[in-house]
Legacy VTK file of the C-alpha trace (Angstrom):
# vtk DataFile Version 3.0
C-alpha trace
ASCII
DATASET POLYDATA
POINTS 88 float
-93.010 75.813 55.472
-92.723 75.953 51.679
-93.234 79.156 49.692
-94.180 79.522 46.033
-93.090 82.745 44.344
-93.646 83.812 40.753
-93.255 86.977 38.725
-95.942 85.807 36.328
-99.226 85.140 38.169
-100.882 83.825 34.991
-99.104 80.470 35.384
-100.979 79.614 38.608
-104.074 77.698 37.620
-105.487 76.596 41.007
-104.544 76.396 44.658
-105.986 73.628 46.837
-105.871 73.267 50.620
-106.016 69.540 51.429
-106.338 67.974 54.862
-103.019 66.814 56.176
-101.564 65.180 59.243
-102.716 66.446 62.635
-103.208 70.218 62.569
-101.121 70.774 59.381
-102.837 71.141 56.023
-101.294 70.466 52.618
-101.199 73.127 49.921
-101.411 71.885 46.348
-100.660 74.365 43.553
-101.604 73.571 39.976
-99.339 75.426 37.536
-99.525 75.824 33.757
-96.227 74.814 32.195
-96.939 76.709 28.977
-96.494 80.299 30.051
-98.628 83.023 28.507
-96.792 86.324 28.608
-98.907 89.424 28.975
-97.406 92.320 27.062
-98.044 95.791 28.405
-98.811 98.726 26.175
-95.761 101.003 25.955
-96.092 104.000 28.228
-95.634 107.578 27.097
-92.563 109.148 28.656
-92.603 112.943 28.598
-89.196 114.629 28.494
-89.886 117.718 30.576
-86.282 118.897 30.480
-86.542 119.291 26.695
-89.701 121.420 26.790
-89.773 125.122 26.004
-90.911 126.401 29.397
-90.627 130.092 28.478
-92.974 129.674 25.500
-95.381 127.572 27.578
-95.549 130.252 30.280
-96.080 132.990 27.669
-98.935 131.036 26.070
-100.566 130.389 29.456
-100.330 134.060 30.403
-101.795 135.076 27.013
-104.618 132.533 27.386
-105.318 133.701 30.930
-105.439 137.333 29.832
-107.745 136.478 26.904
-110.135 134.620 29.203
-110.140 137.487 31.718
-110.869 140.096 29.049
-113.657 138.068 27.445
-117.152 137.944 28.823
-117.517 134.242 29.592
-121.172 134.466 30.595
-122.184 135.678 27.121
-120.093 133.159 25.193
-121.335 129.820 24.011
-119.703 126.739 25.482
-118.494 125.541 22.037
-116.552 128.792 21.572
-114.881 128.419 24.974
-113.970 124.794 24.190
-112.514 125.904 20.848
-110.372 128.528 22.626
-109.116 125.920 25.113
-108.406 123.309 22.417
-106.873 125.791 19.988
-103.316 124.870 20.919
-103.806 121.097 20.670
LINES 1 89
88 0 1 2 3 4 5 6 7 8 9 10 11 12 13 14 15 16 17 18 19 20 21 22 23 24 25 26 27 28 29 30 31 32 33 34 35 36 37 38 39 40 41 42 43 44 45 46 47 48 49 50 51 52 53 54 55 56 57 58 59 60 61 62 63 64 65 66 67 68 69 70 71 72 73 74 75 76 77 78 79 80 81 82 83 84 85 86 87
């Protein structure tokens, strides 16, 4: 048994199963020798330990209280969206 491992699946062009001897089949793998590297977009890493948790909690409590005191059924949806997006 022969195994073919790669960390870059873009180099494998085709895989063929060819008839072999008796009950064993041959596996033929066609590989590109010029490797195309796929670059990933850098991911955003949030540093939660550097955040101001006390201020965040105070703002959430203030927002919650404001939403409870307001009459949401009489407000227009744009006004509610503006209140939610105010901090961003």
